FIMI-575006 format. One record per residue (C-alpha): residue in one letter; x negated, y negated, z negated; residue number from 1. Coordinates in pm, 1 decimal. Each point is the difference from the previous one (the first is absolute). Layout:
<recs>
{rec A {X Y Z} NUM}
...
</recs>
This chain:
<recs>
{rec M {374.0 -4020.6 6605.6} 1}
{rec S {307.9 218.5 68.4} 2}
{rec G {-151.3 99.9 338.2} 3}
{rec N {-340.3 147.0 -131.6} 4}
{rec K {3.0 364.1 -54.5} 5}
{rec I {-340.2 144.2 -171.4} 6}
{rec H {-133.1 363.8 -5.4} 7}
{rec Y {-341.5 154.7 -75.6} 8}
{rec E {-233.3 231.3 207.1} 9}
{rec V {-232.9 226.3 -143.1} 10}
{rec L {-295.5 87.0 206.6} 11}
{rec G {-307.4 218.6 -12.3} 12}
{rec Q {-320.0 -2.8 192.9} 13}
{rec R {-181.1 280.3 123.1} 14}
{rec G {-302.9 -64.0 236.3} 15}
{rec T {80.7 -336.7 151.9} 16}
{rec S {374.4 53.7 54.5} 17}
{rec W {295.1 -91.2 -251.9} 18}
{rec T {317.7 236.2 -44.3} 19}
{rec I {308.7 -101.0 -156.2} 20}
{rec I {73.2 214.1 -302.7} 21}
{rec A {323.1 -163.6 -126.8} 22}
{rec V {221.8 -282.1 49.8} 23}
{rec V {207.2 -114.1 -301.1} 24}
{rec D {199.0 -306.4 -112.7} 25}
{rec D {-141.6 -14.7 -369.4} 26}
{rec Q {-349.1 -157.9 -45.8} 27}
{rec E {-73.4 215.2 -311.4} 28}
{rec E {100.8 312.4 164.0} 29}
{rec A {-222.4 -57.8 304.4} 30}
{rec L {-292.7 -103.9 -223.7} 31}
{rec E {47.6 384.5 -186.7} 32}
{rec A {-1.2 151.0 332.9} 33}
{rec A {-329.7 -160.8 132.9} 34}
{rec K {-176.2 99.6 -372.0} 35}
{rec A {140.2 348.3 39.9} 36}
{rec A {-133.0 30.6 356.2} 37}
{rec R {-336.4 -166.2 -60.0} 38}
{rec A {-208.2 328.9 -48.9} 39}
{rec N {123.1 143.7 321.1} 40}
{rec Y {-124.1 -322.6 225.3} 41}
{rec R {-305.8 -209.5 51.4} 42}
{rec A {209.4 -305.7 -78.8} 43}
{rec V {345.3 -69.3 -78.1} 44}
{rec K {201.4 -316.3 29.4} 45}
{rec V {391.8 -143.0 -52.4} 46}
{rec M {108.1 -259.2 247.9} 47}
{rec R {281.1 -234.3 -96.2} 48}
{rec E {216.2 -53.3 333.1} 49}
{rec R {258.9 -248.4 -12.7} 50}
{rec F {262.3 -68.4 282.6} 51}
{rec D {75.0 -360.0 52.8} 52}
{rec G {329.6 -31.5 127.5} 53}
{rec Q {-35.0 -358.7 109.9} 54}
{rec S {-310.8 95.3 232.6} 55}
{rec G {83.0 355.5 85.4} 56}
{rec T {-357.3 128.2 -101.6} 57}
{rec F {-136.5 201.2 -264.2} 58}
{rec R {-293.8 -170.7 -247.8} 59}
{rec S {-247.4 230.3 -109.0} 60}
{rec G {-205.7 -42.4 -341.7} 61}
{rec Q {-229.9 250.3 -155.1} 62}
{rec I {91.4 30.7 -382.4} 63}
{rec F {-237.9 292.6 -102.0} 64}
{rec F {-321.1 178.6 101.1} 65}
{rec S {-196.6 270.1 -157.4} 66}
{rec G {-316.2 197.8 176.1} 67}
{rec A {-270.5 -68.2 220.2} 68}
{rec K {7.5 -356.5 196.5} 69}
{rec P {-155.0 -34.5 314.1} 70}
{rec R {-344.7 -174.6 40.9} 71}
{rec T {65.5 -364.6 68.7} 72}
{rec S {-154.7 -168.4 305.9} 73}
{rec K {-66.1 -371.9 67.3} 74}
{rec Y {191.8 45.2 289.7} 75}
{rec D {329.8 116.5 -192.0} 76}
{rec S {295.7 -246.4 -25.4} 77}
{rec D {117.8 -108.7 -322.2} 78}
{rec P {317.2 177.7 -151.1} 79}
{rec V {338.5 -118.0 124.4} 80}
{rec P {129.1 -231.3 -256.4} 81}
{rec G {348.5 125.7 -109.2} 82}
{rec V {121.2 -344.6 -93.3} 83}
{rec C {210.3 -291.8 186.6} 84}
{rec W {311.3 179.3 100.3} 85}
{rec K {204.7 -199.3 -292.4} 86}
{rec V {-91.4 -265.6 -253.4} 87}
{rec E {17.0 273.0 -271.8} 88}
{rec D {-281.2 183.7 163.4} 89}
{rec F {-229.2 -313.5 -123.0} 90}
{rec Y {63.8 104.6 -358.7} 91}
{rec S {-57.4 381.4 13.9} 92}
{rec Y {-348.7 161.9 -113.9} 93}
{rec E {-36.0 95.3 372.1} 94}
{rec G {51.0 -353.6 100.1} 95}
{rec R {-208.7 -171.2 -233.1} 96}
{rec R {-294.6 240.3 56.3} 97}
{rec S {13.8 -72.1 384.8} 98}
{rec I {7.1 -389.8 -107.1} 99}
{rec N {-292.4 52.9 -212.3} 100}
{rec R {-172.5 179.7 281.5} 101}
{rec L {74.1 -236.9 272.2} 102}
{rec L {-52.0 -325.7 -175.2} 103}
{rec R {-297.7 127.0 -222.9} 104}
{rec S {-232.8 -270.8 65.2} 105}
{rec E {239.2 -297.5 -52.3} 106}
{rec L {139.3 164.0 -312.0} 107}
{rec V {-331.0 8.5 -141.3} 108}
{rec R {-100.0 -329.3 83.9} 109}
{rec W {319.1 -130.0 -153.8} 110}
{rec G {-17.6 235.4 -301.4} 111}
{rec L {348.4 136.8 81.2} 112}
{rec T {161.2 366.2 30.1} 113}
{rec A {264.1 71.5 255.0} 114}
{rec T {248.4 27.5 -292.0} 115}
{rec E {-76.1 -358.0 -96.9} 116}
{rec L {23.1 -109.1 378.7} 117}
{rec V {354.3 148.0 59.3} 118}
{rec H {146.4 -136.0 -320.2} 119}
{rec S {-115.0 -359.7 21.9} 120}
{rec L {110.9 -243.1 260.6} 121}
{rec E {-297.6 -226.7 -75.7} 122}
{rec Y {-223.5 274.8 109.2} 123}
{rec V {191.6 105.3 292.0} 124}
{rec E {-24.6 -380.9 137.1} 125}
{rec R {-380.6 27.4 -82.0} 126}
{rec L {-20.7 294.6 240.4} 127}
{rec Q {222.5 -175.6 249.4} 128}
{rec D {-228.5 -315.9 -3.5} 129}
{rec D {-336.7 224.1 42.3} 130}
{rec G {80.9 14.6 355.1} 131}
{rec T {-134.2 326.3 132.7} 132}
{rec A {25.9 233.4 -264.7} 133}
{rec M {373.9 88.4 18.5} 134}
{rec Q {-1.4 -27.0 355.7} 135}
{rec R {-308.8 291.1 -7.8} 136}
{rec A {201.5 215.2 -238.9} 137}
{rec V {318.6 -6.8 209.9} 138}
{rec Q {-152.0 94.8 308.6} 139}
{rec Q {-225.6 268.9 -156.5} 140}
{rec T {319.9 143.5 -168.4} 141}
{rec S {196.0 -49.8 335.8} 142}
{rec I {-252.9 178.1 251.8} 143}
{rec A {-58.5 303.4 -247.8} 144}
{rec Q {397.2 28.8 -36.2} 145}
{rec V {91.1 0.5 372.6} 146}
{rec R {-258.4 278.9 74.9} 147}
{rec E {245.4 217.0 -209.6} 148}
{rec T {338.1 -157.2 114.8} 149}
{rec G {-93.0 -94.7 371.1} 150}
{rec Q {176.0 -360.8 -73.1} 151}
{rec G {-161.4 -318.0 166.2} 152}
{rec V {-262.1 -161.6 -203.3} 153}
{rec Q {180.8 -361.4 38.6} 154}
{rec E {318.7 143.6 -92.9} 155}
{rec R {-142.3 148.0 -319.8} 156}
{rec I {-178.0 -313.7 -83.8} 157}
{rec K {306.0 -180.5 25.7} 158}
{rec Q {169.9 235.6 -229.1} 159}
{rec I {-263.0 -16.5 -266.9} 160}
{rec Y {-3.6 -386.5 -18.9} 161}
{rec D {377.7 20.1 -7.2} 162}
{rec I {-17.3 221.6 -313.3} 163}
{rec I {-261.4 -197.3 -141.8} 164}
{rec D {236.5 -300.8 13.8} 165}
{rec R {275.1 153.9 -134.6} 166}
{rec G {-251.6 109.2 -314.4} 167}
{rec I {-75.5 -386.6 -29.1} 168}
{rec V {355.2 -85.5 0.3} 169}
{rec L {43.6 221.5 -307.6} 170}
{rec L {-288.9 -132.8 -178.9} 171}
{rec R {103.7 -354.1 31.9} 172}
{rec R {353.8 117.8 -152.5} 173}
{rec D {-147.8 182.6 -270.5} 174}
{rec R {-275.3 -287.7 -72.1} 175}
{rec E {223.1 -151.4 -266.0} 176}
{rec L {70.8 352.8 -165.1} 177}
{rec A {-383.6 26.7 2.1} 178}
{rec Q {-38.4 -293.5 -219.6} 179}
{rec Q {233.4 123.1 -246.3} 180}
{rec L {-145.1 331.5 -54.9} 181}
{rec K {-280.9 -56.4 -233.0} 182}
{rec I {-276.4 244.8 -233.7} 183}
{rec V {-1.1 -190.9 -328.5} 184}
{rec D {-319.2 46.9 -189.0} 185}
{rec G {-79.8 328.9 184.4} 186}
{rec D {308.7 173.9 -109.2} 187}
{rec L {204.9 195.7 248.2} 188}
{rec D {307.0 117.4 -236.8} 189}
{rec A {217.1 -286.9 53.4} 190}
{rec L {-36.3 -23.4 355.8} 191}
{rec I {19.2 371.1 58.3} 192}
{rec A {335.9 -13.3 -216.9} 193}
{rec E {125.9 -293.3 229.0} 194}
{rec V {-95.7 161.8 349.4} 195}
{rec E {65.3 365.1 -72.8} 196}
{rec P {388.8 5.5 67.9} 197}
{rec R {-54.9 -145.0 345.2} 198}
{rec E {-67.7 238.1 314.4} 199}
{rec S {-306.0 -236.5 127.1} 200}
{rec R {-180.4 52.5 -332.2} 201}
{rec A {-321.3 100.9 101.1} 202}
{rec Y {12.2 -301.2 270.2} 203}
{rec L {97.0 -239.4 -287.7} 204}
{rec L {-274.6 144.9 -222.7} 205}
{rec N {-282.1 -69.4 283.5} 206}
{rec L {126.5 -353.4 44.2} 207}
{rec A {-47.4 -62.0 -370.4} 208}
{rec L {-328.5 169.0 -7.0} 209}
{rec V {-129.0 -206.2 332.1} 210}
{rec D {84.1 -323.1 -191.0} 211}
{rec H {-171.1 133.0 -311.6} 212}
{rec L {-316.2 32.8 198.1} 213}
{rec A {5.5 -322.5 183.2} 214}
{rec D {-256.1 -169.1 -215.7} 215}
{rec A {-222.7 316.6 -70.4} 216}
{rec Q {-362.9 -2.6 85.0} 217}
{rec G {-111.2 263.9 205.0} 218}
{rec F {127.9 348.0 70.4} 219}
{rec G {-120.6 127.7 -335.8} 220}
{rec E {187.0 -234.5 -214.4} 221}
{rec K {319.3 90.2 215.7} 222}
{rec L {-38.5 361.5 -42.6} 223}
{rec E {-23.7 -77.0 -418.2} 224}
{rec R {338.5 -210.3 32.3} 225}
{rec V {141.6 281.6 214.0} 226}
{rec L {-83.8 268.4 -238.3} 227}
{rec G {-23.2 -164.0 -314.3} 228}
{rec P {387.7 -13.5 -81.0} 229}
{rec I {48.6 341.8 104.4} 230}
{rec R {79.4 257.3 -255.1} 231}
{rec A {59.7 384.5 8.5} 232}
{rec D {353.8 -24.1 -109.5} 233}
{rec H {99.1 -254.8 270.1} 234}
{rec P {262.0 144.0 264.4} 235}
{rec D {-138.8 195.9 306.0} 236}
{rec W {101.0 -265.0 238.6} 237}
{rec V {-243.9 -224.8 -174.6} 238}
{rec H {-267.2 229.9 2.1} 239}
{rec E {34.6 34.6 367.3} 240}
{rec V {-2.9 -390.0 51.1} 241}
{rec A {-296.9 -6.9 -204.6} 242}
{rec D {-168.8 318.8 181.7} 243}
{rec T {17.2 -167.5 348.4} 244}
{rec F {-104.7 -336.6 -111.5} 245}
{rec A {-299.4 128.9 -199.3} 246}
{rec G {-89.8 246.3 284.1} 247}
{rec E {0.5 -283.6 268.2} 248}
{rec L {-234.4 -215.6 -247.0} 249}
{rec L {-244.2 271.0 -51.9} 250}
{rec L {-31.8 72.1 403.0} 251}
{rec I {13.0 -372.9 103.8} 252}
{rec G {-196.1 -161.4 -306.5} 253}
{rec N {-251.6 268.4 -64.6} 254}
{rec V {32.6 -45.7 -367.8} 255}
{rec T {-12.1 342.8 -145.0} 256}
{rec Q {-323.4 -73.7 -196.6} 257}
{rec R {211.0 -271.2 -156.4} 258}
{rec L {249.4 252.3 -133.6} 259}
{rec I {-215.9 284.6 -118.6} 260}
{rec G {-287.0 -246.8 -149.4} 261}
{rec K {-367.6 -54.4 60.6} 262}
{rec R {-207.4 319.7 6.8} 263}
{rec D {-353.2 68.1 10.0} 264}
{rec T {-40.0 230.0 317.8} 265}
{rec L {218.5 38.1 316.2} 266}
{rec K {40.8 351.3 -137.8} 267}
{rec Q {172.3 -93.4 -288.7} 268}
{rec E {195.3 -262.6 165.4} 269}
{rec L {131.5 282.1 233.8} 270}
{rec S {30.6 271.9 -276.0} 271}
{rec A {228.3 -285.6 -182.3} 272}
{rec T {216.1 -72.8 293.0} 273}
{rec A {46.0 368.4 102.5} 274}
{rec R {106.1 92.0 -358.3} 275}
{rec L {240.8 -326.3 5.6} 276}
{rec A {118.1 133.6 356.0} 277}
{rec R {96.6 330.2 -169.4} 278}
{rec G {152.4 -150.8 -301.6} 279}
{rec L {-305.4 147.3 -201.4} 280}
{rec L {-151.6 -344.9 -145.9} 281}
{rec P {-115.4 73.4 -338.7} 282}
{rec A {185.0 -192.5 -272.7} 283}
{rec D {-329.3 -86.3 -172.2} 284}
{rec D {-124.7 -154.5 334.0} 285}
{rec T {-49.3 -352.7 -138.2} 286}
{rec E {-176.9 -142.6 350.3} 287}
{rec A {351.9 47.6 174.8} 288}
{rec G {245.4 -261.9 -80.6} 289}
{rec R {342.0 16.4 -135.9} 290}
{rec E {168.1 -13.6 317.5} 291}
{rec A {-229.4 318.8 118.0} 292}
{rec H {150.8 205.5 -271.2} 293}
{rec T {357.1 -119.5 65.3} 294}
{rec V {-57.3 115.1 373.1} 295}
{rec N {-164.5 331.1 -138.1} 296}
{rec R {303.0 109.1 -199.6} 297}
{rec L {231.5 -102.0 281.1} 298}
{rec I {-207.2 177.2 267.9} 299}
{rec A {-18.0 297.9 -220.8} 300}
{rec A {378.3 -5.3 -24.1} 301}
{rec A {2.4 8.5 418.0} 302}
{rec K {159.9 -360.2 -16.6} 303}
{rec M {-288.0 -177.9 199.9} 304}
{rec P {-61.4 185.2 314.4} 305}
{rec H {-125.3 -321.2 210.5} 306}
{rec T {-226.1 -113.1 -261.3} 307}
{rec R {-143.2 364.4 -14.6} 308}
{rec Q {-54.8 -20.2 381.9} 309}
{rec A {-156.9 -317.5 -36.9} 310}
{rec L {-241.5 101.9 -283.3} 311}
{rec A {-74.5 335.8 234.5} 312}
{rec Q {-72.8 -230.9 306.6} 313}
{rec Y {-237.1 -219.8 -197.0} 314}
{rec L {-180.1 303.6 -94.6} 315}
{rec I {-25.4 110.9 378.4} 316}
{rec D {-142.6 -341.1 90.5} 317}
{rec E {-257.9 -29.5 -287.5} 318}
{rec L {-125.5 345.2 82.0} 319}
{rec Q {-52.3 -59.0 365.0} 320}
{rec G {-194.9 -303.9 -88.1} 321}
{rec S {-383.1 -9.1 -57.3} 322}
{rec R {-30.5 -57.4 -358.1} 323}
{rec K {-137.4 274.9 -229.3} 324}
{rec L {193.1 173.4 -256.8} 325}
{rec V {-285.2 -39.4 -251.5} 326}
{rec D {-365.1 -132.9 -27.4} 327}
{rec G {-235.1 294.0 91.3} 328}
{rec D {-128.7 253.4 257.3} 329}
{rec L {226.5 213.8 200.4} 330}
{rec R {4.3 254.7 -279.4} 331}
{rec A {171.3 -245.2 -208.1} 332}
{rec E {243.4 -103.0 271.1} 333}
{rec A {85.9 346.4 55.4} 334}
{rec E {91.4 78.8 -376.1} 335}
{rec A {200.3 -306.2 -8.1} 336}
{rec T {194.4 115.0 311.2} 337}
{rec K {94.6 309.8 -158.1} 338}
{rec D {115.1 -166.7 -313.1} 339}
{rec L {198.2 -240.2 199.7} 340}
{rec V {153.3 278.6 189.0} 341}
{rec R {174.6 144.9 -311.4} 342}
{rec D {175.2 -331.0 -30.6} 343}
{rec L {98.9 -9.4 369.8} 344}
{rec K {192.9 324.2 -8.6} 345}
{rec T {298.3 77.8 -185.9} 346}
{rec D {68.0 308.1 -219.5} 347}
{rec D {105.1 211.9 293.6} 348}
{rec G {-295.3 -82.2 175.8} 349}
{rec A {175.4 -255.7 258.3} 350}
{rec W {-224.4 -307.9 101.5} 351}
{rec L {129.9 -343.7 -109.0} 352}
{rec G {81.9 -182.9 349.4} 353}
{rec D {37.8 349.8 157.7} 354}
{rec T {-277.8 112.4 283.3} 355}
{rec R {-108.4 -367.5 12.3} 356}
{rec M {-171.9 16.2 -326.7} 357}
{rec M {-174.4 317.8 68.8} 358}
{rec E {-125.6 -179.5 341.6} 359}
{rec A {-112.1 -286.6 -185.8} 360}
{rec I {-205.2 227.0 -244.6} 361}
{rec S {-145.6 198.5 294.7} 362}
{rec N {-89.7 -310.9 182.4} 363}
{rec R {-179.6 -123.7 -299.7} 364}
{rec N {-181.4 339.7 -28.7} 365}
{rec S {-103.6 -18.2 364.0} 366}
{rec R {-208.2 -290.0 -50.4} 367}
{rec W {-241.3 194.2 -277.0} 368}
{rec L {-50.2 263.1 249.5} 369}
{rec H {-233.3 -158.0 235.5} 370}
{rec P {-361.2 146.0 13.4} 371}
{rec E {-166.7 -330.0 -158.8} 372}
{rec A {233.9 10.2 -298.0} 373}
{rec V {-27.8 392.5 -63.5} 374}
{rec A {-406.7 -20.2 46.0} 375}
{rec E {2.5 -269.7 -267.9} 376}
{rec Y {222.9 224.2 -240.5} 377}
{rec L {-255.0 292.5 39.1} 378}
{rec V {-300.8 -197.3 -70.2} 379}
{rec G {-160.0 184.9 -311.1} 380}
{rec A {142.8 340.7 107.4} 381}
{rec D {-273.2 139.1 146.5} 382}
{rec E {76.2 410.4 -11.9} 383}
{rec A {289.4 125.3 219.5} 384}
{rec D {206.5 114.6 -318.2} 385}
{rec T {-10.5 -334.6 -139.7} 386}
{rec R {92.8 -165.7 347.2} 387}
{rec A {260.2 252.0 21.3} 388}
{rec G {143.7 -53.4 -336.3} 389}
{rec R {38.9 -396.4 33.9} 390}
{rec L {197.4 61.5 327.0} 391}
{rec I {216.5 239.4 -164.4} 392}
{rec D {67.1 -244.6 -284.7} 393}
{rec L {150.6 -232.5 270.4} 394}
{rec E {260.9 235.5 115.9} 395}
{rec P {256.4 -74.5 -244.7} 396}
{rec S {-27.6 -354.6 56.3} 397}
{rec I {52.3 49.1 390.4} 398}
{rec F {354.9 9.6 165.3} 399}
{rec G {97.5 45.1 345.3} 400}
{rec A {-105.1 316.3 242.1} 401}
{rec A {-232.7 -225.0 182.5} 402}
{rec N {-191.3 -125.7 -291.8} 403}
{rec K {-4.0 376.3 -149.1} 404}
{rec R {-153.7 118.2 356.2} 405}
{rec K {-262.5 -285.1 -24.4} 406}
{rec L {-113.6 82.2 -332.7} 407}
{rec A {-15.7 365.1 99.9} 408}
{rec E {-216.5 -104.8 274.0} 409}
{rec F {-247.2 -164.3 -230.3} 410}
{rec L {-10.8 287.9 -218.0} 411}
{rec M {-68.2 269.1 263.7} 412}
{rec P {-352.8 -97.9 97.6} 413}
{rec V {-95.0 -40.8 -358.4} 414}
{rec L {100.5 395.7 -57.3} 415}
{rec T {-100.8 131.8 349.0} 416}
{rec S {-314.2 -178.7 97.3} 417}
{rec P {-319.0 207.3 29.2} 418}
{rec Q {-133.2 -223.7 -320.7} 419}
{rec A {294.3 135.0 -180.8} 420}
{rec E {-31.2 335.0 63.7} 421}
{rec L {-371.8 -14.7 -101.0} 422}
{rec F {104.6 -163.5 -321.9} 423}
{rec F {257.8 250.7 -90.1} 424}
{rec T {-191.5 304.7 76.9} 425}
{rec S {-337.5 -127.2 -135.2} 426}
{rec D {-207.4 237.9 -218.2} 427}
{rec A {-68.8 -306.1 -209.6} 428}
{rec H {292.0 78.6 -211.4} 429}
{rec P {147.7 295.9 -170.7} 430}
{rec V {252.0 220.7 232.7} 431}
{rec S {256.0 -36.6 -261.0} 432}
{rec E {-16.7 -364.0 -27.6} 433}
{rec Q {8.1 -67.6 385.7} 434}
{rec M {306.0 262.0 5.7} 435}
{rec K {201.1 -196.4 -258.6} 436}
{rec R {-100.1 -333.3 165.0} 437}
{rec L {140.0 125.1 329.7} 438}
{rec A {315.1 140.4 -154.8} 439}
{rec A {90.3 -293.1 -216.6} 440}
{rec I {-25.5 -238.9 310.5} 441}
{rec Q {204.6 275.0 212.1} 442}
{rec A {297.3 -17.0 -302.8} 443}
{rec R {5.6 -372.2 21.5} 444}
{rec I {42.5 6.8 355.2} 445}
{rec L {279.2 268.3 -10.3} 446}
{rec E {173.3 -198.4 -271.2} 447}
{rec S {-2.8 -308.7 201.0} 448}
{rec D {261.4 -140.9 226.6} 449}
{rec L {-241.2 -13.6 338.8} 450}
{rec Q {164.5 154.6 288.8} 451}
{rec E {9.0 378.4 -11.5} 452}
{rec L {-225.8 19.9 308.8} 453}
{rec H {-259.7 -199.3 -142.2} 454}
{rec K {20.7 179.3 -347.8} 455}
{rec R {-16.8 343.8 169.8} 456}
{rec Q {-307.3 -107.5 217.8} 457}
{rec L {-171.0 -126.4 -313.0} 458}
{rec A {73.7 287.2 -219.8} 459}
{rec E {-116.7 238.0 263.4} 460}
{rec K {-326.1 -182.9 24.6} 461}
{rec L {-69.7 13.6 -343.5} 462}
{rec D {105.0 350.4 -27.9} 463}
{rec D {-229.6 104.4 270.0} 464}
{rec L {-312.2 -197.7 -180.1} 465}
{rec C {96.6 188.9 -327.0} 466}
{rec F {41.0 331.2 161.7} 467}
{rec R {-349.4 -18.6 197.1} 468}
{rec M {-173.5 -91.4 -326.4} 469}
{rec V {140.8 289.0 -185.3} 470}
{rec Q {-102.3 216.0 263.0} 471}
{rec K {-350.0 -175.6 36.2} 472}
{rec R {-76.2 13.4 -391.1} 473}
{rec N {129.3 342.1 -10.5} 474}
{rec L {214.7 -82.7 -297.2} 475}
{rec F {234.5 294.4 10.2} 476}
{rec K {-284.6 239.2 24.6} 477}
{rec R {-173.1 -166.9 -294.4} 478}
{rec L {326.9 24.0 -210.8} 479}
{rec L {-2.8 380.8 62.0} 480}
{rec S {-345.3 58.4 -39.8} 481}
{rec G {-55.2 -55.4 -364.8} 482}
{rec N {6.9 237.3 -289.0} 483}
{rec N {327.0 -106.3 -170.4} 484}
{rec S {312.3 240.0 61.8} 485}
{rec V {251.7 6.6 283.1} 486}
{rec A {252.5 -169.4 -214.8} 487}
{rec D {-231.6 -287.9 -83.8} 488}
{rec K {-76.2 -37.8 352.5} 489}
{rec C {359.4 -15.3 63.4} 490}
{rec I {124.4 -223.4 -250.1} 491}
{rec G {-309.7 -239.9 66.1} 492}
{rec L {110.6 -48.1 366.7} 493}
{rec L {366.8 -34.1 -108.8} 494}
{rec K {-100.5 -278.3 -220.4} 495}
{rec M {-184.1 -175.8 268.4} 496}
{rec V {292.2 17.3 245.4} 497}
{rec L {226.8 -139.8 -283.1} 498}
{rec E {-257.3 -276.4 -93.0} 499}
{rec G {3.8 -136.2 343.3} 500}
{rec Y {-331.6 110.5 141.9} 501}
{rec F {116.7 124.5 337.6} 502}
{rec T {170.3 -202.3 278.8} 503}
{rec Q {336.4 113.3 114.4} 504}
{rec G {-49.4 229.5 310.4} 505}
{rec K {-259.2 227.9 90.9} 506}
{rec A {-204.2 -41.0 -299.9} 507}
{rec E {282.4 52.7 -246.6} 508}
{rec D {124.9 281.2 185.6} 509}
{rec E {-325.9 180.0 -8.8} 510}
{rec A {-12.7 -24.8 -368.5} 511}
{rec R {355.6 115.7 -60.7} 512}
{rec A {-97.4 304.5 234.3} 513}
{rec L {-309.6 60.7 -197.8} 514}
{rec I {200.6 -12.9 -329.9} 515}
{rec R {278.3 236.8 142.2} 516}
{rec R {-294.9 253.1 95.9} 517}
{rec L {-161.2 -39.3 -342.2} 518}
{rec L {347.1 82.1 -176.5} 519}
{rec L {41.6 319.1 204.3} 520}
{rec K {-313.1 142.9 -88.1} 521}
{rec P {24.3 294.5 -272.0} 522}
{rec E {-230.7 -144.8 -243.5} 523}
{rec F {185.5 -340.4 -39.2} 524}
{rec R {289.9 178.4 -233.0} 525}
{rec E {-281.5 115.8 -222.1} 526}
{rec S {-223.7 -299.7 -39.1} 527}
{rec F {296.9 -235.6 -34.3} 528}
{rec F {130.7 174.1 -308.3} 529}
{rec A {-351.0 92.0 -128.9} 530}
{rec G {-40.3 -94.4 -348.4} 531}
{rec I {357.4 -71.8 -66.3} 532}
{rec P {113.1 242.0 -291.3} 533}
{rec G {399.1 -87.6 -15.0} 534}
{rec K {279.8 52.8 247.3} 535}
{rec E {133.6 -360.9 -78.3} 536}
{rec E {-358.1 -154.6 70.5} 537}
{rec K {-0.9 210.1 313.1} 538}
{rec V {347.4 -116.5 104.2} 539}
{rec S {-75.4 -371.6 -66.9} 540}
{rec R {-315.9 22.3 200.1} 541}
{rec F {189.8 181.3 298.2} 542}
{rec E {255.8 -279.6 7.7} 543}
{rec T {-258.1 -286.5 -25.2} 544}
{rec L {-152.1 175.7 315.8} 545}
{rec T {362.9 23.2 162.3} 546}
{rec V {50.0 -380.8 -62.3} 547}
{rec M {-343.3 -87.1 137.0} 548}
{rec L {60.2 194.4 306.4} 549}
{rec A {340.0 -179.5 64.1} 550}
{rec K {-148.5 -330.0 -48.7} 551}
{rec A {-261.5 81.3 260.3} 552}
{rec D {276.0 120.8 227.5} 553}
{rec I {-145.9 375.5 10.5} 554}
{rec E {295.3 214.9 64.4} 555}
{rec F {-183.4 302.4 -168.5} 556}
{rec A {-3.0 149.6 -350.0} 557}
{rec P {-56.2 340.3 -160.0} 558}
{rec R {323.1 181.7 22.6} 559}
{rec T {72.5 60.9 -364.1} 560}
{rec A {-106.3 -142.0 -314.3} 561}
{rec P {-239.8 213.9 -205.2} 562}
{rec S {183.7 296.6 -189.0} 563}
{rec E {-66.0 168.4 -323.5} 564}
{rec K {-193.2 247.2 153.2} 565}
{rec A {-201.9 -218.1 214.5} 566}
{rec G {-77.9 -210.6 -329.9} 567}
{rec A {-89.9 294.1 -162.9} 568}
{rec S {-254.3 136.1 249.0} 569}
{rec A {-141.1 -347.2 57.1} 570}
</recs>
C-alpha cells in the first residue's frame, strides 16, 4: 500500500483528440476542474492514475465523464476493468461494478449481486465450482488490462488468481465473525453501534447484510430487506453501503417496478421512476412503497448517487424498448413523451443520465418518424393547413437534430407542393382568411425548435404565398380605394398587422411601408384628430397610436403631440 501514489488527470476532448487540462493530487479538485472546463470542450473526463511500486506500472481508471460520448460499435472492446490489483479492489464500487458486468449471467441465474459474492465464502466457492465462469472473467480482465500495460497475459492471469486466493483466505478468516454479526428483527441500530468504531465498519455491515439476505426470495425481497431498516438519520457511511447495494440490486435484478409500485401505463411508471431519481416523488404517492419514499428522501439529500444512477439506467433501458408509453395513436404517444421529458430533466435543464437519456428519447422518436406511421397519423387531415398543423403539433415531442430534420422533411412537401399552393391561394376563401391561415402556420414554425435552415425555408415559402396572394387580390389597392379617411385606412391596415394577417417577410414589410406612406400624407393629421374636441382626448389617441406603431415594429410616428393651437384649429 505504501508503494502506491495516486494522482488525477483532467482531460478535455476537441474533435477526437484528448488534451490534458490539469494534473492534481486531490480528487475533489480534479472533479471541480473538469466541471469548470466542460463548456469549452466536447467532453471532459477525470482519470485516476495510480503508481504501483511493486510492479512499477501505472494503473488507470476513469472516475468522471461528462459530454458527448462516441457512438459505440459492435467491434468496440469492453472497457478495461479497473480491478484485481489488490484484494481491496474487489470491494470498491468500481470493482463490484466490473464483477457485475463480467459475471452478469451467472449472478442473475443465482440471484446474487457482486456485493453478496465478494462477502460470502459460500458464494465464492459456488463460483469456483461452476468451472468456466471464473476462468472466463479472469481471462477477459487479463486480456483487456495487458493491452494497457504491455504485461504478458499468462503472468497477469496468475497474478489475478493469486489475488483471488488471498481474498478467499480473508473470507475464511472472517467466516466466524460474519456469523456473529446479525440484523435482528430488521433493526440496524444495534449492529451500527457495534461496528461503527471499527475501521472496517462498511465491510462488516456488508457481511451482516449478505447474511440477512441469504433466505430472501428473489431480488425484489432483497431490495426491501436492504432498504427497509435504513433511515435518513443513519450515519453517511451506512447510507453509502445501502446505496451501493441498492444500486446493484436495481441493475442486476431489474426490480425498479417493485420499488415504485404497479402503474397503469409505461409512461406513469417512467414518470414515477424519474421523479424518484430526482428526489421528487410526491409524498402522497401511495403506489410507491415505504422503501421508495426512504430512497426519495436520501436522493434528495444527495446521499444515494449509485441508486440514482441505477434508476436512470432503468429509464434509458425502458425507453430503448418497444413498449408504448400509452395506449393510442402517434398523437397520444407524442403527448406522453412531452410530459415525460419534463420529469427526465432537472431544474437546470440537464438530462438525467446525461446525453444517454436524450439519445434514448431521440431513438424512440425515430421509430415514429417513418412514412407509414406519419401517413396513418395524418388520416383525416385533408387540407394542407390541417396536415401542417398536425405535424407541427409533434415538434415539441421530438428530440435530436436528426429527428427535427426528418420532421421538417415531412412538413416541407405539405406546404410547398403545387396542391398546397393551390389551396392557400384559392379564390374560394376570403383573402383575409387565407392570409391569417398562412401567417398562423408561419408563426408556429418560427416559434418551433426546428433547425434554422428549415425554419427559414418554410417561412420564406409561406411569405411568398401570402405576398403573391395580396398582389393577386389587389388587397392594398382595395384598402386605399374606399371612401373612408386616410387615418381610418392607416389604422385599419395597422390593426391587420397587429392581428397577424401578414406573414413575416415581404408581405408584412409591404404593409409597414404603406402605413408609413399614409402617416406622411398631409391629410392624415387632420382626419386622425377629426371630431375629437379636447386636448386630453387628442393626446390619448396620439399615445394609443404610438403604442400600436411600436408593437407593429414601425419606427415612425408624428413628430409632436397635438398642441393647443392644433387642437383649436382641428
